[in-house]
N, C-alpha and C positions, 0 to 999 in steps of 0.2 A: 849790156849785150857785148857778145867778145866780137872779135873781129871777123870782118865776112869772110866765108870761106867757099868753096865747091859744092857745099851741103845744097841740095836742091829744095828738099821738105824737109821739115821737124815736126815731130808729133808731140806736144806735150799733153801730159796726163796727170793730173792731182789724184794720189790716190790715199783712199782712208778706209782703213776696216774693208778691204776689198779682195780678199784672199779666193772667196767664190767665183770672182769674175774674172781675175788677173790671168791666168791661163791662156783660154779662151778668148780674152781681148787682145794677148800678144800674138798668138798663132793668126787670129784673123787679120791683124793690122799688118803683121809682116807680110802675109798673102798679098792683100792689098798694095800694100808700098810695092813689093817686087815689080807689079804691074806697072809702076809709074814712073819710078827711077832707081838707079843703082847707088844714086847719092843719096841716101837717107838716112836717118836718125831718129830714135823713139826715145824719148826722155821721160820716165816714170819718177814722178817726185811723190816720195811717202810721207805723209803729214803726220810722222812719228804714231803709226798705226800700233795696236797692240795686238794683233793676230798674225799671219804668217805672211803678210804682204812683202815684208821685207826680204823675206827669206827666199820668195819667189822670184822677185825684182833681181836678187844676187844671182840664183840659180838662171836666169833668162840671160842676164847681160855675161856670164861664163859662156855660156854656148853661145850666143848670138853675139857679133862683132856690132850691128848696128844698133844695139840696146845698151843703155846707159841709166844708172838709177843715183838718187839723190835722195838722203835720208835725212830729214830736219830734226831737230834737237830735242822739240816737243812739237805739240798739236799749235799751230801757228794759225789755222783755218786753210779753208778752199782757196781762196784768192792770194793768200801770200803762198802757198804752193806753187799756184799759177806763176807767181812772179817770180820765184825760183827757177821755175822750168824756163820760162822767157829770157830771162838772164843767161841761161847756160845754150839756147837755141842758136844754131849758126844757119840754119836753113836761108835762101831767098824766099820762101813760104813756110809759114807754121801754121799747122793746126793745132788748136786748143778743145779738149774733149774731156769727158767724165769717164771713169773707168768702172761703171756699174754696167756697161753694154746697153744703156738706153740711148747713148749716143752711137749710130751704128758705122763701124768702120769703111763699112761696101759703099758709102755715099761719100765718102773723100773724093775720089774722082771727079765727081759731078761737081762738087764746090771746087774744084781744082780747074775743071773745066770753064765754069762761069766766071772765074777770076781770071782766066787768059782772055777775057771779053774786053779787058780794061778797067776792072774793079781792082781796087787795093783790099778791099775788105768783103768778104761772101759769108754774111752769116746764115745758120741754117735755121729757118723757121718749122719748129715741129709740128705735125699732122698727126690727129688721132692719137692724141699723147696718150701714154699708159699711166700716169699718174694717178694717186688717189684723187678723188674727188675735191677733198679739201684745200690738198695743196693746187689744184688748177684754180679754185676760187680764192684762194688767198695769193695768189700769182696776179690773177687780175686784178682784185682789188688793190693789191702793193702798186702794181705798174700804173694805175689810172691815177692813185693818189700821187706816185712819184711824178708824175707828168704834170700833175697840178703844182706841186711844191717847187720843182725845178726846172720846169720846161723842159724837160730833157723827154723825149718821145722814146720810149721802151716798148718793143712789142711783147706781150705776156709768152707767146709762143716762141720766143728768142732764149736762146741762154748762153753757156759760155761755147758751146759748141760751135765753129766758123773756120774758116782759113784767112791768113793776114799776111799781107807783104813785108818783107824784111824793115822798110821805113816807117810802118806801122807800129811793128813791133819795138822797134827802136825809140820811138816816141813814148810808148806806155812805157818802157822800161825806165825812162827819163823821170816818170813821174814814183817819185820815193815816199808818197806821203803814207802815214801808218794806216788809216783807213781805206781799204782797197773794195772795188766792188767793180769785177773786170767788164761787163757790160756797159756800165756807165762810161768807163775809162776808153772804151773802143767808141762810144758815140762822140765822147769830148773832142778826141785828136782830130778827128773829121777822117778826111781822105775819101776819093771814090768810094762808097759804099752799095752794096748789093744783096739780095735775099735769094735763097733758093728753098723750095720746100722738099723736106726730108721727112722719111717716117721715121718713129719713134719706138724704139724696142722696149721691153719690159725689161725692167731691173732685174738683176742678177745678184745684188746685194740683200740679204737676208733682211738687214735694219740699217735704214739711212742714217746716215750720222748727221743729217739735216732734220732734227723735227721741229714741231712747232716754233719752241722756244728760240731754237739758232736760227731760224728765217726770221722772227720778229726783230732779234737783235740785229742780225746782218741788215735788215730793212731800216730799223732805225738808225744804224751809223752811218749808212750811205746816204739816207736824208741828210743828216748833220754835217755830212763832208760836202755834199754838192748843193747845197740851198742855203741861203738865210732868212727865207722867207717864214719859218717859224717865228723867230725874231719879230718880224714885221708884222705878222700876224698877231703877235703877243701885243704891240701897240695899239693895233687897231681894236683888239680886243679890250685892251685897258680904258681905251678912249670911249668903246661902248658902253662899259660897266659904269665909269666915272660919270657918264653922261645919264644912266639909270640911276644911280647914287645919288646925283645931284638933285633929279626930279623927284624921287624918293624924299629925299632930305627935305625938298621943298614943300611936299605935300605932310609930311610931317610937322613940320615947323606949323603949317597953318593949321592943322589939327590939334595941336598944342597950344596955339594961341586962341583956336576956337573953344577950349576947354574939352575937349574930345580924348584928350590924354590927360591923364590925372597921375601916371604914376612916375617921378622923380626920376630923372635920366634917360627915360625910353628911348629917346629920340636919337640922342649920341651915341648909345650903344647899338642899337641896331644900323644905322647907318656906317659907322666905324666898323663893327666886327664884322658884318656879314659881308659888306661890299670891299672895304680895303685889305683885310685880311687873308681873304679868298685869292683877290688880286696880286698882292704882293707876293705871297707864297708861289703861286702858277708863276709868276713873271722870274722870280729868284731861282725856281727850278729848270726852267726854260735855258735861262743865261747860264746857269751850273753845268748844262750839259754841253754847252759849246765852252765853256773855260775848260771843262775837263778832257773835252778832245783837244783842244789847244794845248793844254798842259803835255796830253801825251805825243803830240806833235813835235814840240821845242825840245823833248828829251833827246833826237835825234837817235835814235835807237835803230839797228839795222833792221828791216823787214822782217828777216828770217836769219837762223843759225842752223847752219849745214852740219851735221853729226857724223855723215859717212857719206862716201862717193864710191860707186862700182869703178 
């Protein structure tokens, strides 16, 4: 976080392949922000888009003094781009929103109004979502599974869109772990949190940067970063399979000594091959995932690298 300033409201927008929506987004945001305060800033973080997004950001920054841009050296991911924007934000309040116009700029005054009633965080709960059905279903399944595995209650209708007090942003910026998942970080830091129902717009981006594969990897990383329950479940599963293996081995030995099994080596092969091999491979794979994430963390690499600033 930078030093505190007189800036009242910062808006952080991660941008990726959003040249179709940027001009409309900037226009609508500046119109909304002008009605809130003169001490505002709009921070657009380009996650190394290959379209005209950075050119549009630079053009806006040259025209409007309250617009600034950050371009990352490569595609680090949406939540790392958010981290870059939060590190640069100077406002007493900070809004985080997406660039595809599904998060409506016109809802910002409502979020701010509720925050003034004593909340440190007001998260936007999307109503009548305009996403594809598979995305809505995937979110519902993931958040239910995430709640079970981590004990963290996340609302499937809530994304990154929300308004956050300076002390909340400062606490999140101090979390420098390599695996970033902004909604879970907001829940973890605590403070007084509220929700506000907002309308959900239709995406202006022709092709989302978040396909099923990207969402799956994001969900897996978030799960590994915020819970060790998969390891504990592996222990329980191992005990369960070992118990079944013991019973099966006992039954097999009884059949062997009763003369019902005449094939030499059948009992030992079945018990060892089907039970132990599968169990060992599964356990090694689970532990390997955690070791891999730990390896990424101990490198202590920066969360992002800035290529250019406007």
